[in-house]
C-alpha positions as CSV (number, residue, x, y, z in Angstrom):
1,M,4.6,28.7,-8.7
2,R,3.2,29.8,-5.3
3,R,3.5,26.1,-4.1
4,V,6.9,25.9,-5.2
5,A,7.8,28.9,-3.6
6,A,6.1,28.2,-0.3
7,L,7.7,24.8,-0.4
8,L,11.4,26.0,-0.7
9,L,10.5,28.8,1.9
10,L,9.5,25.9,4.4
11,V,12.5,23.8,3.4
12,V,14.8,26.6,3.8
13,T,13.4,28.0,7.2
14,A,13.5,24.4,8.3
15,S,17.0,23.9,7.3
16,L,18.0,27.1,9.5
17,V,16.0,26.0,12.2
18,T,18.0,22.4,12.4
19,R,21.2,23.9,11.9
20,Y,21.1,26.6,14.5
21,G,18.3,25.4,16.8
22,G,19.7,21.9,17.0
23,S,18.0,18.4,16.1
24,G,17.6,15.4,18.3
25,S,15.0,13.2,20.0
26,D,13.6,15.7,22.5
27,P,10.2,16.7,22.3
28,R,10.6,20.0,20.5
29,S,12.6,18.3,17.8
30,I,9.7,15.6,17.6
31,G,7.1,18.1,17.1
32,F,9.0,20.1,14.7
33,A,9.5,17.1,12.7
34,F,6.0,16.2,12.7
35,G,4.8,19.5,11.9
36,F,7.5,20.1,9.2
37,A,6.8,16.7,7.6
38,L,2.9,17.1,7.3
39,I,3.3,20.5,5.7
40,A,5.8,20.2,3.4
41,A,5.2,16.8,2.2
42,A,1.9,17.6,1.4
43,L,3.0,20.6,-0.7
44,A,5.4,18.3,-2.5
45,G,2.4,16.0,-3.0
46,D,0.6,18.6,-4.9
47,L,3.5,19.8,-7.0
48,F,3.6,16.1,-8.1
49,E,-0.2,16.0,-8.6
50,R,0.1,19.0,-10.8
51,I,2.5,16.9,-13.4
52,R,0.3,13.8,-13.3
53,L,2.1,11.9,-10.8
54,P,0.8,10.4,-7.6
55,R,0.8,12.4,-4.4
56,I,2.6,9.5,-2.8
57,T,5.6,9.8,-5.0
58,G,5.7,13.3,-4.0
59,Y,5.6,12.3,-0.1
60,L,8.5,9.5,-0.9
61,V,10.6,12.1,-2.9
62,F,10.3,14.6,0.0
63,G,11.2,12.4,2.6
64,V,14.2,11.0,0.9
65,V,15.5,14.8,-0.1
66,C,14.8,16.2,3.4
67,G,16.1,12.8,5.1
68,P,19.1,12.1,7.1
69,F,21.0,10.9,3.9
70,V,20.6,14.1,2.1
71,G,19.7,17.1,3.6
72,N,19.5,16.3,7.0
73,I,16.6,18.5,7.8
74,I,14.9,15.3,9.5
75,S,17.7,13.7,11.3
76,R,17.9,10.1,12.1
77,P,16.4,10.2,15.4
78,M,13.5,12.4,14.1
79,A,13.0,10.1,11.2
80,R,12.6,7.2,14.1
81,E,10.3,9.3,16.1
82,L,8.0,9.7,12.8
83,T,7.7,5.9,12.3
84,I,5.4,6.1,15.5
85,V,2.5,6.5,13.1
86,N,3.4,3.2,11.3
87,G,0.8,0.8,13.0
88,L,-2.0,3.5,12.6
89,A,-1.2,4.0,9.2
90,I,-0.9,0.3,8.0
91,A,-4.4,-0.5,9.4
92,L,-5.7,2.6,8.1
93,I,-4.5,1.7,4.6
94,A,-6.0,-2.0,5.0
95,F,-9.3,-0.7,6.3
96,M,-9.6,1.2,3.5
97,A,-9.0,-1.6,1.1
98,G,-11.8,-3.5,2.5
99,L,-14.1,-0.4,1.8
100,E,-13.5,-0.9,-1.8
101,L,-14.6,-4.5,-1.7
102,N,-18.5,-4.2,-2.5
103,F,-19.7,-7.8,-2.8
104,Q,-23.1,-6.1,-4.4
105,R,-21.3,-4.3,-7.1
106,L,-19.0,-6.9,-8.0
107,L,-21.3,-10.1,-8.0
108,P,-22.4,-10.0,-11.4
109,R,-19.0,-10.2,-12.7
110,L,-17.2,-12.1,-9.7
111,R,-16.6,-15.4,-11.2
112,A,-15.0,-13.9,-14.3
113,I,-12.8,-11.2,-12.2
114,L,-11.6,-14.3,-9.8
115,T,-10.8,-16.5,-12.7
116,L,-8.9,-13.8,-14.5
117,G,-7.3,-12.8,-11.4
118,A,-6.3,-16.2,-10.3
119,I,-4.6,-16.7,-13.9
120,Q,-2.5,-13.5,-13.7
121,L,-1.7,-13.8,-10.1
122,G,-0.7,-17.2,-9.7
123,L,1.4,-17.0,-13.1
124,M,3.2,-14.0,-11.7
125,Y,3.9,-15.6,-8.2
126,M,4.9,-18.6,-9.3
127,G,7.5,-17.3,-11.9
128,L,8.7,-14.5,-9.3
129,F,9.1,-17.0,-6.4
130,A,10.9,-19.6,-8.9
131,L,13.4,-16.7,-10.1
132,G,14.0,-15.5,-6.7
133,W,14.9,-18.9,-5.4
134,L,17.3,-19.0,-8.2
135,V,19.1,-15.9,-7.9
136,W,18.8,-15.7,-4.3
137,P,22.7,-16.2,-3.4
138,W,23.5,-12.8,-5.6
139,L,20.7,-10.5,-4.2
140,P,22.1,-8.6,-1.2
141,L,19.4,-9.1,1.2
142,L,20.3,-12.4,3.1
143,P,22.6,-14.4,0.6
144,E,24.0,-16.8,3.0
145,A,20.2,-18.2,3.5
146,T,20.0,-21.7,2.4
147,G,17.5,-24.6,2.3
148,L,14.1,-23.9,4.0
149,A,15.1,-20.4,4.7
150,R,15.8,-19.6,1.3
151,V,12.5,-20.9,0.0
152,T,10.4,-19.0,2.5
153,L,12.6,-15.8,2.1
154,A,12.1,-16.2,-1.7
155,A,8.3,-16.7,-1.1
156,L,8.2,-13.5,1.1
157,L,10.1,-11.6,-1.3
158,A,7.6,-12.7,-4.0
159,T,4.7,-11.6,-2.1
160,L,6.2,-8.0,-1.9
161,V,7.0,-7.7,-5.4
162,V,3.7,-9.1,-6.9
163,S,1.4,-6.9,-4.9
164,F,-0.6,-3.9,-6.5
165,S,-1.9,-0.6,-5.5
166,P,-5.7,0.0,-5.3
167,T,-5.2,3.6,-4.1
168,V,-3.2,4.3,-7.2
169,T,-5.7,3.0,-9.3
170,I,-8.7,4.8,-7.8
171,A,-6.4,8.2,-8.4
172,V,-6.2,7.4,-12.0
173,I,-9.9,6.3,-12.5
174,A,-10.9,9.7,-10.6
175,D,-8.4,12.0,-12.6
176,S,-9.4,10.5,-15.8
177,R,-13.0,10.4,-15.0
178,A,-13.1,7.2,-16.4
179,R,-16.2,4.6,-16.1
180,G,-16.4,1.4,-18.0
181,P,-15.5,-2.6,-18.2
182,L,-11.7,-1.9,-17.9
183,S,-11.6,0.5,-15.0
184,E,-14.1,-1.6,-12.9
185,L,-12.1,-5.0,-13.9
186,V,-8.7,-3.5,-12.8
187,L,-10.2,-2.0,-9.7
188,A,-11.7,-5.1,-8.7
189,L,-8.7,-7.1,-9.5
190,V,-6.0,-5.0,-7.7
191,V,-8.3,-4.9,-4.9
192,L,-8.7,-8.7,-4.4
193,A,-5.5,-9.7,-5.2
194,D,-4.4,-7.4,-2.6
195,L,-6.8,-9.5,-0.4
196,A,-5.0,-12.5,-1.2
197,L,-1.5,-11.1,-1.0
198,I,-2.1,-9.9,2.6
199,V,-3.1,-13.6,3.5
200,L,-0.1,-14.9,1.8
201,F,2.1,-12.5,3.3
202,T,0.8,-13.3,6.6
203,L,1.7,-17.4,5.9
204,A,5.3,-16.1,4.5
205,M,6.0,-14.4,7.4
206,Q,5.2,-17.0,9.8
207,A,7.4,-19.5,7.5
208,V,10.3,-17.0,7.5
209,R,10.1,-16.7,11.5
210,W,10.2,-20.6,11.7
211,S,12.6,-21.1,9.4
212,L,15.1,-18.4,10.9
213,G,14.4,-19.5,14.3
214,A,12.8,-16.3,15.5
215,V,9.9,-18.5,16.9
216,P,10.3,-22.3,18.1
217,M,9.1,-24.9,15.7
218,E,6.1,-26.6,16.5
219,G,4.2,-29.7,15.8
220,D,1.6,-30.1,13.2
221,V,-1.1,-29.5,15.6
222,G,0.7,-26.4,17.2
223,L,1.5,-25.0,13.5
224,L,-1.8,-25.3,12.4
225,A,-3.5,-23.9,15.6
226,R,-1.2,-20.8,15.3
227,L,-2.0,-20.2,11.5
228,A,-5.7,-20.6,12.5
229,W,-5.5,-18.1,15.4
230,E,-3.5,-15.5,13.1
231,I,-5.6,-15.9,10.0
232,F,-9.3,-16.7,11.1
233,G,-8.9,-15.1,14.5
234,S,-7.5,-11.8,12.8
235,F,-10.4,-11.9,10.5
236,A,-13.0,-12.6,13.4
237,F,-11.5,-9.7,15.7
238,G,-11.6,-7.6,12.9
239,A,-15.2,-8.3,12.0
240,I,-16.5,-7.8,15.5
241,V,-14.6,-4.1,15.8
242,G,-16.0,-3.5,12.1
243,S,-19.6,-4.2,13.3
244,L,-19.1,-2.3,16.7
245,F,-17.9,0.9,14.4
246,A,-20.8,0.2,11.8
247,F,-23.0,0.5,14.7
248,Y,-21.5,3.6,16.1
249,L,-22.0,5.1,12.5
250,R,-25.7,4.0,12.3
251,Q,-26.4,5.0,15.7
252,I,-24.5,8.0,17.0
253,G,-22.3,9.2,13.7
254,R,-20.5,11.9,15.5
255,E,-16.8,12.8,15.6
256,V,-16.4,10.2,13.0
257,T,-13.0,11.1,12.1
258,I,-11.7,10.5,15.8
259,M,-13.5,7.3,15.9
260,L,-12.2,5.9,12.8
261,L,-8.2,6.8,14.1
262,A,-9.3,5.0,17.6
263,L,-10.5,2.0,15.4
264,C,-7.3,1.6,13.9
265,V,-5.3,1.9,16.9
266,V,-7.5,-0.7,18.5
267,L,-6.8,-3.1,15.4
268,S,-3.1,-2.1,15.4
269,Q,-2.2,-2.3,19.0
270,V,-4.9,-4.3,20.7
271,G,-5.0,-6.9,18.0
272,A,-1.3,-7.1,18.0
273,A,-1.1,-7.7,21.8
274,F,-3.6,-10.9,21.2
275,H,-1.2,-11.9,18.1
276,F,-3.8,-11.0,15.5
277,E,-2.4,-9.9,12.2
278,P,-3.5,-6.0,12.1
279,L,-3.6,-6.0,8.4
280,L,-6.1,-9.0,8.2
281,A,-8.0,-7.5,11.0
282,A,-8.4,-4.0,9.5
283,L,-9.1,-5.5,5.9
284,A,-11.9,-7.7,7.7
285,A,-13.4,-4.5,9.5
286,G,-13.6,-2.8,6.3
287,L,-15.4,-5.4,4.6
288,V,-17.8,-5.4,7.2
289,V,-18.5,-1.9,7.2
290,E,-19.0,-1.8,3.5
291,N,-20.8,-4.8,2.9
292,I,-22.7,-6.0,6.0
293,A,-23.6,-2.6,7.5
294,P,-22.9,0.2,5.3
295,P,-23.1,3.8,7.0
296,N,-26.0,6.0,6.3
297,G,-24.6,9.5,4.1
298,D,-21.1,10.4,3.6
299,A,-20.0,10.4,7.3
300,L,-17.6,7.6,6.9
301,K,-16.2,9.0,3.4
302,D,-15.8,12.8,5.1
303,A,-14.2,11.2,8.2
304,V,-11.4,9.1,5.8
305,E,-10.7,12.0,4.1
306,R,-10.0,14.0,7.0
307,G,-8.4,11.6,9.2
308,A,-6.3,9.7,6.6
309,L,-4.6,12.1,4.8
310,P,-2.2,13.7,7.5
311,V,-1.5,10.2,8.9
312,L,-0.7,8.7,5.5
313,V,1.5,11.9,4.6
314,V,3.6,11.5,7.6
315,F,3.6,7.5,7.0
316,F,5.1,8.0,3.6
317,A,7.3,10.8,3.9
318,A,8.8,8.7,6.9
319,A,9.3,6.0,4.9
320,G,11.4,8.3,2.2
321,A,13.3,9.6,5.2
322,S,14.2,6.1,6.5
323,L,15.4,5.0,3.1
324,H,19.0,3.9,3.5
325,L,20.8,5.5,0.6
326,D,23.9,4.1,1.3
327,A,22.4,0.5,0.5
328,L,20.8,2.3,-2.1
329,G,24.3,2.3,-4.2
330,S,24.0,-1.7,-4.2
331,I,20.2,-2.1,-4.3
332,G,19.7,0.5,-6.9
333,L,20.4,-1.5,-10.1
334,I,19.1,-4.6,-8.8
335,A,15.8,-2.8,-8.1
336,V,15.8,-1.3,-11.6
337,A,16.3,-5.3,-12.8
338,V,13.7,-6.5,-10.3
339,S,11.4,-4.0,-11.8
340,A,12.1,-4.9,-15.4
341,V,11.3,-8.6,-14.6
342,R,8.3,-7.7,-12.8
343,F,6.9,-5.9,-15.6
344,A,7.7,-8.7,-17.8
345,F,5.6,-11.1,-15.7
346,V,2.7,-8.7,-15.5
347,R,2.6,-8.5,-19.2
348,A,3.2,-12.3,-19.7
349,S,0.8,-13.6,-17.2
350,A,-2.0,-10.9,-18.3
351,W,-1.3,-12.2,-22.2
352,A,-1.8,-15.7,-20.8
353,G,-5.0,-14.6,-19.2
354,S,-6.3,-12.9,-22.0
355,G,-6.0,-16.0,-24.1
356,V,-8.4,-18.0,-21.6
357,R,-11.8,-17.2,-22.7
358,V,-13.5,-15.8,-19.8
359,P,-17.4,-15.5,-19.7
360,G,-18.2,-11.9,-18.5
361,V,-14.7,-10.2,-19.6
362,E,-14.4,-9.2,-23.1
363,P,-10.7,-10.3,-24.9
364,E,-10.0,-6.4,-25.8
365,V,-10.7,-5.5,-22.1
366,A,-8.6,-8.3,-20.5
367,G,-5.8,-7.6,-22.7
368,L,-5.5,-4.1,-21.7
369,A,-6.0,-5.0,-18.1
370,W,-2.2,-5.5,-17.6
371,M,-1.5,-1.7,-17.8
372,G,-3.4,-1.1,-14.7
373,L,-1.5,-3.8,-12.7
374,V,2.1,-2.0,-12.6
375,S,1.9,0.7,-9.8
376,Q,2.7,-0.2,-6.3
377,A,2.0,1.8,-3.1
378,G,0.6,1.7,0.3
379,V,-0.3,-1.9,0.9
380,T,3.1,-2.7,-0.3
381,L,4.9,-0.4,1.7
382,G,3.1,-1.1,5.1
383,L,4.0,-5.0,4.3
384,T,7.8,-3.7,4.0
385,I,7.8,-2.0,7.2
386,I,6.6,-4.9,9.2
387,V,9.4,-6.8,7.6
388,S,11.9,-4.1,8.7
389,S,10.6,-3.6,12.0
390,E,10.8,-7.5,12.8
391,F,14.1,-8.2,11.2
392,P,15.9,-4.9,11.2
393,D,19.5,-6.4,9.8
394,W,18.0,-7.8,6.4
395,G,14.7,-6.3,6.4
396,S,16.0,-2.8,6.0
397,R,17.6,-3.6,2.7
398,V,14.0,-5.5,1.7
399,Q,12.5,-2.1,2.4
400,T,15.2,-0.3,0.6
401,L,14.5,-2.5,-2.3
402,M,11.0,-2.5,-2.2
403,V,10.8,1.5,-1.8
404,S,12.8,1.9,-4.8
405,L,10.6,-0.4,-6.7
406,I,7.7,1.7,-5.6
407,A,9.2,4.7,-6.7
408,L,9.6,3.2,-10.2
409,H,6.5,1.9,-10.5
410,E,4.8,5.2,-9.2
411,F,6.4,7.3,-12.3
412,I,5.8,4.2,-14.9
413,G,2.1,2.8,-13.7
414,P,-0.1,5.6,-13.6
415,V,0.9,6.6,-17.2
416,L,0.4,3.2,-18.7
417,F,-3.2,2.9,-16.8
418,R,-4.1,6.0,-18.2
419,L,-3.0,5.2,-22.0
420,A,-5.1,2.2,-21.0
421,L,-8.2,3.8,-20.3
422,A,-7.8,6.1,-23.2
423,R,-7.4,3.1,-25.7
424,A,-10.4,1.6,-24.0
425,G,-12.6,4.8,-24.8
426,E,-13.4,5.4,-21.1
427,I,-11.7,8.6,-20.3
428,G,-14.1,11.4,-19.5
429,K,-17.2,9.1,-18.9
430,M,-17.6,9.6,-15.1
431,G,-20.3,12.1,-14.4
432,G,-21.0,13.0,-18.2
433,E,-19.1,16.3,-19.0
434,T,-18.9,17.4,-15.3
435,E,-15.4,17.9,-14.1
436,T,-14.5,16.0,-10.8
437,A,-13.4,18.1,-8.0
438,P,-9.7,18.4,-7.8
439,D,-9.6,17.6,-3.9
440,T,-11.5,14.4,-3.9
441,L,-11.6,11.0,-5.9
442,D,-15.1,10.7,-6.9
443,V,-15.2,6.9,-7.4
444,P,-18.8,5.3,-7.4
445,G,-19.2,3.2,-4.4
446,A,-15.7,3.9,-2.8
447,V,-14.2,5.9,0.0
448,N,-12.4,8.8,-2.0
449,L,-8.9,9.9,-0.8
450,R,-6.7,12.3,-2.8
451,L,-3.2,10.1,-2.7
């Protein structure tokens, strides 16, 4: 009740300040927007966590309610200014995803996980791509697209719809104190799938740029060189930056939070200046830090907990505030339909995967894994913001659709995954009978963050 009262008091106060103090893009209004979003969205996340829902959902709902289309406490100029954290947050999310891929821990079951993941991801992607291409003229995104443009846009949309949520997966595992084959399998599947989907997204975005004339068409040699530079160059750049960061952690190890945020600025801003893909570069940096030069002690974990939370709170709150509710009237029902189709493909592809005998994965575990693949969150939202920023016209409608999907899946996914863990008998096994601290996520080998 105290949190509810504090949130209501803060919202009422901010509403009065906005109404009688004016709002705009001046420095005072921008500072007010950042402070209000950071404190109030964090309180909203706490409330959602208490009813067993992800904090991310609370941030998004807060942004929608207080945004320009509902409460107008965060006006349109304020919402635009809040998006300056987008590049930093996207790099941070991808870096955290890389930190979850510990190859030594996954190696004994890596072949089985890759086989099962390839079956499920491949079937989902091909099915959603084919369906998206067929119904594209009836989707209120860019219905006039034809030919190659229609193919590339359908591929881009399929990539976004298929994506999963490592962050929510970790949150449910930690909250349930779960440990066992199912939790390990699902965590590995969602992280590796997001790695593959980030690469597919890079390819699809480049194809969309070419098909819509955003960049000039090039010959085969130029095309391959550009792709190689954006993909392999991004990985190389991220690996170098990640190695330098790991060296700093081992040799100096001070002010790690500030250095972590500086790392993300370098990955998102400097990398973009050289046409590197920030998502791939940040992912590579996380992989290097976790697998090649892991830091000693908990310095990095503490830095992520301290530095990531405020950035991601503002990031998700700004995404909610930027949601075009005027477009939601036409996209809302479509979002429900797309969510139902995605759910059906998740279930069908998992059923097909469980029917294939994969050494190292029990059929019962494979049959329950689909219940952990419903949620969507940070990486998906980061990808949609990239689309919206580069193609404001139809990209904003894609963002509205995907934010609606994320909200739906954030309500349904955690409930299903917790039910699957209960069926597998893994609830309460993490750390024996010791309760997990409410302010952290204690996942072995993972960087922990309460989201």
